[in-house]
MOPAC internal coordinates of N, CA, C and O (Angstrom, degrees):
PM7 1SCF
backbone

  N    0.0000 0     0.00 0     0.00 0    0    0    0
  C    1.4946 1     0.00 0     0.00 0    1    0    0
  C    1.4662 1   110.87 1     0.00 0    2    1    0
  O    1.2310 1   121.23 1   150.00 1    3    2    1
  N    1.4404 1   115.24 1   -30.00 1    3    2    1
  C    1.4554 1   114.63 1  -177.11 1    5    3    2
  C    1.4686 1   117.03 1   -61.12 1    6    5    3
  O    1.2310 1   121.98 1   137.97 1    7    6    5
  N    1.3713 1   113.81 1   -42.03 1    7    6    5
  C    1.5232 1   120.26 1  -176.44 1    9    7    6
  C    1.6242 1   107.69 1   -67.94 1   10    9    7
  O    1.2310 1   120.61 1   137.01 1   11   10    9
  N    1.3179 1   116.45 1   -42.99 1   11   10    9
  C    1.5104 1   116.91 1   174.80 1   13   11   10
  C    1.5022 1   115.25 1   -56.60 1   14   13   11
  O    1.2310 1   121.82 1   137.13 1   15   14   13
  N    1.4289 1   114.12 1   -42.87 1   15   14   13
  C    1.4181 1   119.91 1  -179.75 1   17   15   14
  C    1.4662 1   109.32 1   -61.38 1   18   17   15
  O    1.2310 1   119.01 1   130.22 1   19   18   17
  N    1.3412 1   119.49 1   -49.78 1   19   18   17
  C    1.4584 1   125.45 1   177.98 1   21   19   18
  C    1.4783 1   112.99 1   -54.86 1   22   21   19
  O    1.2310 1   119.39 1   136.24 1   23   22   21
  N    1.2828 1   118.76 1   -43.76 1   23   22   21
  C    1.4792 1   124.81 1  -179.65 1   25   23   22
  C    1.5325 1   107.49 1   -65.96 1   26   25   23
  O    1.2310 1   119.51 1   136.59 1   27   26   25
  N    1.3274 1   118.54 1   -43.41 1   27   26   25
  C    1.4466 1   118.56 1   175.50 1   29   27   26
  C    1.4916 1   113.60 1   -63.33 1   30   29   27
  O    1.2310 1   119.50 1   138.49 1   31   30   29
  N    1.2941 1   118.55 1   -41.51 1   31   30   29
  C    1.4586 1   122.08 1   175.38 1   33   31   30
  C    1.5600 1   112.75 1   -60.41 1   34   33   31
  O    1.2310 1   121.23 1   136.33 1   35   34   33
  N    1.3045 1   115.25 1   -43.67 1   35   34   33
  C    1.4411 1   119.41 1   177.97 1   37   35   34
  C    1.5108 1   112.88 1   -62.95 1   38   37   35
  O    1.2310 1   121.75 1   140.42 1   39   38   37
  N    1.3355 1   114.25 1   -39.58 1   39   38   37
  C    1.5323 1   116.82 1  -178.98 1   41   39   38
  C    1.5628 1   107.68 1   -71.36 1   42   41   39
  O    1.2310 1   119.50 1   144.34 1   43   42   41
  N    1.2428 1   118.57 1   -35.66 1   43   42   41
  C    1.5192 1   120.86 1  -179.87 1   45   43   42
  C    1.6250 1   107.76 1   -67.82 1   46   45   43
  O    1.2310 1   120.87 1   137.16 1   47   46   45
  N    1.3338 1   115.94 1   -42.84 1   47   46   45
  C    1.4828 1   121.53 1  -177.00 1   49   47   46
  C    1.4529 1   110.71 1   -65.00 1   50   49   47
  O    1.2310 1   119.61 1   141.01 1   51   50   49
  N    1.3924 1   118.35 1   -38.99 1   51   50   49
  C    1.4585 1   122.31 1   175.38 1   53   51   50
  C    1.4763 1   117.02 1   -80.84 1   54   53   51
  O    1.2310 1   119.42 1   146.44 1   55   54   53
  N    1.3433 1   118.70 1   -33.56 1   55   54   53
  C    1.4338 1   119.91 1  -176.86 1   57   55   54
  C    1.5140 1   114.82 1   -76.86 1   58   57   55
  O    1.2310 1   122.69 1   149.30 1   59   58   57
  N    1.3196 1   112.46 1   -30.70 1   59   58   57
  C    1.5896 1   118.02 1  -174.13 1   61   59   58
  C    1.4907 1   109.07 1   -60.75 1   62   61   59
  O    1.2310 1   118.32 1   123.85 1   63   62   61
  N    1.3307 1   120.81 1   -56.15 1   63   62   61
  C    1.4341 1   122.70 1  -178.29 1   65   63   62
  C    1.4567 1   113.21 1   -58.93 1   66   65   63
  O    1.2310 1   120.87 1   137.79 1   67   66   65
  N    1.3398 1   115.95 1   -42.21 1   67   66   65
  C    1.5076 1   121.75 1   178.85 1   69   67   66
  C    1.5588 1   108.15 1   -60.17 1   70   69   67
  O    1.2310 1   120.99 1   136.18 1   71   70   69
  N    1.2318 1   115.72 1   -43.82 1   71   70   69
  C    1.5347 1   119.60 1  -175.14 1   73   71   70
  C    1.5098 1   106.56 1   -69.70 1   74   73   71
  O    1.2310 1   117.50 1   139.61 1   75   74   73
  N    1.3329 1   122.36 1   -40.39 1   75   74   73
  C    1.4677 1   122.28 1   177.25 1   77   75   74
  C    1.4830 1   110.69 1   -64.27 1   78   77   75
  O    1.2310 1   120.08 1   139.42 1   79   78   77
  N    1.3107 1   117.46 1   -40.58 1   79   78   77
  C    1.4572 1   120.79 1   178.96 1   81   79   78
  C    1.4632 1   111.60 1   -62.46 1   82   81   79
  O    1.2310 1   119.67 1   133.61 1   83   82   81
  N    1.3671 1   118.24 1   -46.39 1   83   82   81
  C    1.4298 1   125.63 1   178.46 1   85   83   82
  C    1.4750 1   113.48 1   -56.98 1   86   85   83
  O    1.2310 1   121.28 1   130.13 1   87   86   85
  N    1.3806 1   115.16 1   -49.87 1   87   86   85
  C    1.5314 1   121.59 1  -179.51 1   89   87   86
  C    1.5059 1   110.98 1   -61.59 1   90   89   87
  O    1.2310 1   121.80 1   136.60 1   91   90   89
  N    1.3743 1   114.16 1   -43.40 1   91   90   89
  C    1.4673 1   117.78 1  -178.03 1   93   91   90
  C    1.4825 1   113.86 1   -66.52 1   94   93   91
  O    1.2310 1   118.67 1   161.01 1   95   94   93
  N    1.3166 1   120.15 1   -18.99 1   95   94   93
  C    1.4861 1   125.17 1  -179.55 1   97   95   94
  C    1.4749 1   112.92 1   -98.16 1   98   97   95
  O    1.2310 1   119.03 1  -173.33 1   99   98   97
  N    1.3308 1   119.46 1     6.67 1   99   98   97
  C    1.4217 1   124.41 1   173.10 1  101   99   98
  C    1.5319 1   111.44 1   -84.94 1  102  101   99
  O    1.2310 1   120.75 1   -86.17 1  103  102  101
  N    1.2837 1   116.18 1    93.83 1  103  102  101
  C    1.5187 1   116.66 1  -174.53 1  105  103  102
  C    1.4569 1   115.56 1   -65.45 1  106  105  103
  O    1.2310 1   119.53 1   158.23 1  107  106  105
  N    1.3655 1   118.50 1   -21.77 1  107  106  105
  C    1.4562 1   121.16 1   178.79 1  109  107  106
  C    1.5179 1   112.82 1   -64.18 1  110  109  107
  O    1.2310 1   122.25 1   147.79 1  111  110  109
  N    1.2898 1   113.30 1   -32.21 1  111  110  109
  C    1.4937 1   121.69 1  -178.99 1  113  111  110
  C    1.5403 1   113.35 1   -66.16 1  114  113  111
  O    1.2310 1   120.37 1   145.38 1  115  114  113
  N    1.3238 1   116.91 1   -34.62 1  115  114  113
  C    1.4226 1   120.25 1  -174.18 1  117  115  114
  C    1.5035 1   113.89 1  -117.74 1  118  117  115
  O    1.2310 1   119.10 1  -178.31 1  119  118  117
  N    1.3524 1   119.32 1     1.69 1  119  118  117
  C    1.3868 1   121.65 1  -179.13 1  121  119  118
  C    1.5088 1   118.73 1   -57.43 1  122  121  119
  O    1.2310 1   120.81 1   139.41 1  123  122  121
  N    1.3392 1   116.06 1   -40.59 1  123  122  121
  C    1.5033 1   123.55 1  -179.85 1  125  123  122
  C    1.5466 1   107.33 1   -65.92 1  126  125  123
  O    1.2310 1   119.88 1   134.05 1  127  126  125
  N    1.3329 1   117.84 1   -45.95 1  127  126  125
  C    1.4841 1   121.55 1  -175.76 1  129  127  126
  C    1.5153 1   110.12 1   -65.56 1  130  129  127
  O    1.2310 1   120.43 1   140.75 1  131  130  129
  N    1.3924 1   116.79 1   -39.25 1  131  130  129
  C    1.4631 1   117.88 1   178.26 1  133  131  130
  C    1.4807 1   113.45 1   -65.29 1  134  133  131
  O    1.2310 1   119.92 1   137.94 1  135  134  133
  N    1.3634 1   117.76 1   -42.06 1  135  134  133
  C    1.4776 1   124.07 1  -176.98 1  137  135  134
  C    1.5305 1   103.47 1   -68.46 1  138  137  135
  O    1.2310 1   117.76 1   139.19 1  139  138  137
  N    1.2583 1   121.87 1   -40.81 1  139  138  137
  C    1.5312 1   120.51 1  -176.55 1  141  139  138
  C    1.5293 1   111.88 1   -67.30 1  142  141  139
  O    1.2310 1   121.64 1   145.22 1  143  142  141
  N    1.4043 1   114.46 1   -34.78 1  143  142  141
  C    1.5057 1   119.76 1   179.24 1  145  143  142
  C    1.4776 1   105.88 1   -70.51 1  146  145  143
  O    1.2310 1   116.93 1   136.78 1  147  146  145
  N    1.3650 1   123.45 1   -43.22 1  147  146  145
  C    1.4187 1   123.90 1  -174.98 1  149  147  146
  C    1.5250 1   111.24 1   -69.27 1  150  149  147
  O    1.2310 1   118.10 1   150.73 1  151  150  149
  N    1.2811 1   121.23 1   -29.27 1  151  150  149
  C    1.3828 1   126.78 1   176.05 1  153  151  150
  C    1.5111 1   114.58 1   -83.89 1  154  153  151
  O    1.2310 1   119.02 1   170.32 1  155  154  153
  N    1.3028 1   119.47 1    -9.68 1  155  154  153
  C    1.4371 1   126.25 1   176.07 1  157  155  154
  C    1.5634 1   113.36 1    82.10 1  158  157  155
  O    1.2310 1   121.13 1  -161.01 1  159  158  157
  N    1.3885 1   115.44 1    18.99 1  159  158  157
  C    1.4158 1   118.82 1  -179.19 1  161  159  158
  C    1.5593 1   109.36 1   -84.63 1  162  161  159
  O    1.2310 1   120.23 1   -34.14 1  163  162  161
  N    1.3688 1   117.16 1   145.86 1  163  162  161
  C    1.3863 1   122.88 1  -179.92 1  165  163  162
  C    1.6043 1   110.90 1   -66.31 1  166  165  163
  O    1.2310 1   119.81 1   -38.66 1  167  166  165
  N    1.2907 1   117.97 1   141.34 1  167  166  165
  C    1.4947 1   116.76 1  -178.06 1  169  167  166
  C    1.5227 1   111.46 1   -78.36 1  170  169  167
  O    1.2310 1   122.43 1     6.65 1  171  170  169
  N    1.3393 1   112.95 1  -173.35 1  171  170  169
  C    1.5271 1   117.89 1  -175.67 1  173  171  170
  C    1.5423 1   108.08 1   -69.31 1  174  173  171
  O    1.2310 1   120.10 1   180.00 1  175  174  173

């Protein structure tokens, strides 16, 4: 069980930063909020 647990931990440690980086670079997810902020409109 120890080796499987270490493999799982290594996968999580490596995949979490990659996933955060990928999501933060998806412009479609944040485009509306950025446009609203630049135009001075109140948010949701």
